[in-house]
C-alpha positions as CSV (number, residue, x, y, z in Angstrom):
1,M,129.5,34.0,96.7
2,T,131.5,37.2,97.1
3,T,135.1,37.1,98.4
4,F,136.0,40.2,100.4
5,R,139.3,41.8,101.1
6,R,139.9,43.1,104.6
7,A,137.9,46.2,105.3
8,R,140.1,49.2,106.0
9,S,137.6,51.9,106.7
10,E,134.4,52.2,108.7
11,E,132.5,52.6,105.4
12,Q,133.9,49.3,104.1
13,R,133.1,47.6,107.4
14,E,129.5,48.7,107.1
15,I,129.3,47.4,103.6
16,R,130.5,44.0,105.0
17,R,128.0,44.1,107.8
18,Q,125.1,44.7,105.4
19,A,126.4,42.0,103.0
20,I,126.3,39.5,106.0
21,L,122.8,40.6,106.9
22,D,121.6,40.4,103.3
23,T,123.0,36.9,103.0
24,A,121.3,35.8,106.3
25,A,118.1,37.3,104.9
26,A,118.4,35.3,101.7
27,M,119.1,32.1,103.7
28,L,116.0,32.8,105.8
29,D,113.9,32.7,102.6
30,E,115.2,29.1,102.0
31,M,115.3,27.6,105.5
32,P,114.1,28.0,109.1
33,V,116.0,30.0,111.6
34,S,117.3,26.8,113.3
35,K,119.0,25.7,110.1
36,I,121.0,28.9,109.5
37,S,124.6,28.1,110.6
38,L,127.7,30.3,110.8
39,N,129.6,27.8,108.6
40,E,127.1,28.1,105.7
41,L,126.7,31.8,106.2
42,S,130.4,32.4,106.1
43,R,130.7,30.3,103.0
44,R,128.0,32.2,101.2
45,V,129.4,35.6,102.2
46,G,132.9,34.6,101.2
47,L,134.5,35.2,104.6
48,A,136.0,32.6,106.9
49,K,134.2,32.2,110.2
50,S,136.8,34.0,112.3
51,P,136.8,37.2,110.1
52,L,133.0,37.1,110.0
53,L,133.0,37.1,113.8
54,R,134.8,40.4,113.7
55,Y,131.6,42.0,112.4
56,F,129.2,40.1,114.6
57,E,130.0,38.3,117.7
58,S,127.7,35.3,117.1
59,R,125.1,33.8,114.8
60,E,122.5,35.0,117.2
61,A,123.8,38.6,117.1
62,I,123.5,38.5,113.3
63,L,120.0,37.3,113.5
64,L,119.0,39.8,116.2
65,E,120.2,42.7,114.0
66,L,118.4,41.1,111.0
67,L,115.3,41.0,113.1
68,D,115.6,44.7,113.9
69,R,116.2,45.6,110.2
70,T,113.3,43.4,109.1
71,W,111.0,44.9,111.7
72,K,111.9,48.5,110.6
73,Q,111.3,47.6,107.0
74,W,107.8,46.3,107.9
75,L,107.1,49.5,109.9
76,A,108.0,51.6,106.9
77,Q,105.4,49.9,104.8
78,L,102.7,49.8,107.4
79,P,101.3,53.4,107.5
80,E,100.0,53.1,103.9
81,Q,98.4,49.8,104.7
82,L,96.7,51.0,107.8
83,T,95.3,54.1,106.1
84,A,93.9,51.9,103.3
85,G,92.6,49.2,105.6
86,I,91.1,51.2,108.5
87,G,89.7,54.5,107.2
88,T,88.2,57.2,109.4
89,D,84.5,56.2,109.6
90,G,82.9,53.9,112.1
91,T,82.9,53.5,115.8
92,A,86.0,52.7,117.8
93,Q,85.1,49.1,117.9
94,Q,84.6,48.9,114.2
95,R,87.9,50.7,113.5
96,G,89.5,48.4,116.1
97,A,88.3,45.3,114.2
98,R,89.7,46.8,110.9
99,L,93.0,47.5,112.7
100,A,93.2,43.9,113.8
101,D,92.4,42.7,110.3
102,T,94.9,45.0,108.6
103,L,97.7,44.1,111.1
104,T,97.0,40.4,110.5
105,R,97.1,40.6,106.7
106,S,100.3,42.7,106.8
107,L,102.1,40.3,109.2
108,A,101.0,37.3,107.3
109,E,103.0,38.6,104.4
110,Q,106.1,39.1,106.6
111,R,107.3,35.5,106.9
112,A,110.9,36.4,107.8
113,L,109.8,38.8,110.5
114,C,107.4,36.3,112.0
115,D,110.0,33.6,112.0
116,L,112.6,35.8,113.7
117,L,110.1,37.0,116.3
118,A,109.2,33.4,117.0
119,A,112.8,32.6,117.7
120,Q,113.6,35.8,119.6
121,A,113.2,34.9,123.3
122,G,114.1,31.2,123.1
123,V,117.0,31.4,120.7
124,L,118.2,34.8,119.5
125,E,118.5,36.4,122.9
126,H,121.0,33.7,124.0
127,N,124.7,33.5,123.1
128,V,125.0,37.3,122.9
129,S,126.9,39.8,125.0
130,T,125.2,42.3,127.4
131,D,126.1,45.1,125.0
132,V,124.3,43.4,122.1
133,A,121.3,42.6,124.3
134,I,121.0,46.2,125.5
135,R,121.4,47.5,121.9
136,Y,118.7,45.1,120.6
137,K,116.3,45.8,123.5
138,H,116.5,49.6,122.9
139,A,115.9,49.0,119.2
140,A,112.9,46.8,120.0
141,L,111.4,49.4,122.3
142,D,111.8,52.0,119.6
143,N,110.0,49.8,117.1
144,V,107.2,49.1,119.5
145,T,106.9,52.9,120.2
146,T,106.8,53.5,116.4
147,L,104.0,50.9,116.0
148,A,102.1,52.4,119.0
149,G,102.1,55.8,117.3
150,M,100.6,54.4,114.1
151,V,98.0,52.5,116.1
152,R,97.1,55.6,118.1
153,D,96.8,57.7,114.9
154,H,94.0,55.4,113.7
155,L,92.5,54.5,117.0
156,P,93.0,57.4,119.4
157,E,90.5,56.0,121.8
158,L,93.2,53.6,123.0
159,G,95.2,56.5,124.4
160,A,98.2,55.4,126.4
161,D,97.1,51.7,126.0
162,A,98.3,51.8,122.3
163,G,101.7,51.0,123.6
164,Q,100.5,47.9,125.4
165,V,98.5,46.8,122.4
166,S,101.5,47.2,120.2
167,A,103.8,45.3,122.5
168,Q,101.3,42.5,122.9
169,T,100.8,42.3,119.1
170,I,104.5,41.6,118.7
171,L,104.4,38.9,121.4
172,I,101.3,37.3,119.9
173,T,102.9,37.3,116.5
174,G,105.9,35.3,117.7
175,A,103.8,32.9,119.8
176,I,101.4,32.1,117.0
177,R,104.1,31.7,114.4
178,T,105.8,29.2,116.6
179,H,102.7,27.0,116.8
180,S,101.5,27.5,113.2
181,V,104.6,25.9,111.7
182,P,104.5,22.3,112.9
183,S,107.3,19.9,112.6
184,A,107.2,17.0,110.0
185,S,106.3,14.6,112.8
186,M,103.4,16.8,113.9
187,L,102.2,17.1,110.4
188,A,102.2,13.3,110.1
189,A,100.4,13.0,113.4
190,Y,97.6,15.4,112.1
191,D,97.3,13.3,108.9
192,I,97.1,10.0,110.7
193,D,94.8,11.2,113.5
194,P,92.2,13.7,112.2
195,S,90.9,14.3,115.8
196,L,94.1,16.2,116.4
197,A,93.6,18.5,113.4
198,E,91.9,21.2,115.4
199,Q,95.1,21.7,117.4
200,R,96.9,22.9,114.3
201,L,96.9,26.7,114.2
202,D,96.3,28.7,111.1
203,F,98.4,31.8,111.5
204,T,96.0,34.2,109.9
205,T,92.9,32.9,111.6
206,A,94.5,32.8,115.0
207,M,96.2,36.2,114.7
208,R,92.9,37.9,113.6
209,T,91.0,36.3,116.4
210,M,93.5,37.2,119.1
211,L,94.2,40.8,117.9
212,T,90.5,41.5,117.5
213,T,89.9,40.3,121.1
214,L,92.9,42.2,122.4
215,I,91.9,45.5,120.8
216,A,88.2,45.1,121.6
217,G,89.0,44.2,125.2
218,T,91.4,47.1,125.6
219,L,88.8,49.6,124.3
220,A,86.1,48.2,126.6
221,R,88.2,48.1,129.7
222,P,87.6,51.7,130.9
223,Q,83.8,51.1,130.7
224,L,84.2,47.9,132.6
225,E,86.5,49.4,135.3
226,A,84.3,52.5,135.9
227,P,81.6,50.7,138.0
228,A,84.3,49.2,140.2
229,R,85.9,52.5,140.8
230,R,82.6,54.1,141.7
231,S,81.9,51.2,144.0
232,K,85.2,51.7,145.8
233,R,84.6,55.5,146.2
234,R,81.1,54.8,147.7
235,G,82.7,52.2,150.0
236,A,85.3,54.7,151.2
237,H,82.6,57.2,152.2
238,H,80.8,54.7,154.5
C-alpha cells in the first residue's frame, strides 16, 4: 500500500489516477468485478474513500475507465496477432474463419477485458454521471472503430459491415463471458445433475462458433440479398 500526499499539480493528479487504475487492475486479477469495493480499493491505494472520490466519482467510473484502458491495450497487441493468424491467402470465407479463430484466441487471453465487458451494461454504466457516460461511450466508439479498421485490413470483403462485425464481437464477448463463469451453486448443480452439463458454456468454443457464424453470415449476406433485390425490381416493372 502506498500513502499519497495531496496532489498539487495536474501531473500529480494524473499519477494518482493511474495508481488507482493500476490497483483496480491488480484487484481484478484476484477477484470478480462484483467483489471490488471502494473500501478495499482505497485501502490498497493508500487514500481514504473521500479523497479517492476526488479522482473518480464512483467505483463504476473507475472500472469504466479501466475497461477503456484495458480495451486499448488489447487493441495495441492485436495487429500482430491478426497478421500472424490470418495471412493473405485463401478465399474470403477461409480468411473469415481464421479471423474468428484469431479473435477468439486473443480474447480468451484477456480475462480482465472480458470480465469488464460482461459487467459493462448491467453494472458499470450505472451510478455514473452523464459526463462520465458520454466520455466512456465516445471512447468505446473509438475502440470499435479501431477494431473495425483492423478487421477490414484483413477482410476487405466486409466493406462497411466491418464496423457492425466489430461492434457485435464486443457484445458477444461480454455475453458469453457472463454465461461461461457460473456461480458456485451452478457448478454444484452441473456436478449433481450431468444432464445440465450441456448448458455450461465454454468461452473459447462458444466464441469461435458465434464469431465464425457472424463473419460467414455477413460475408454471404450480399449474395443472399441480391435475388430479393432483383425480384423487387422486376415486380416494380409490372
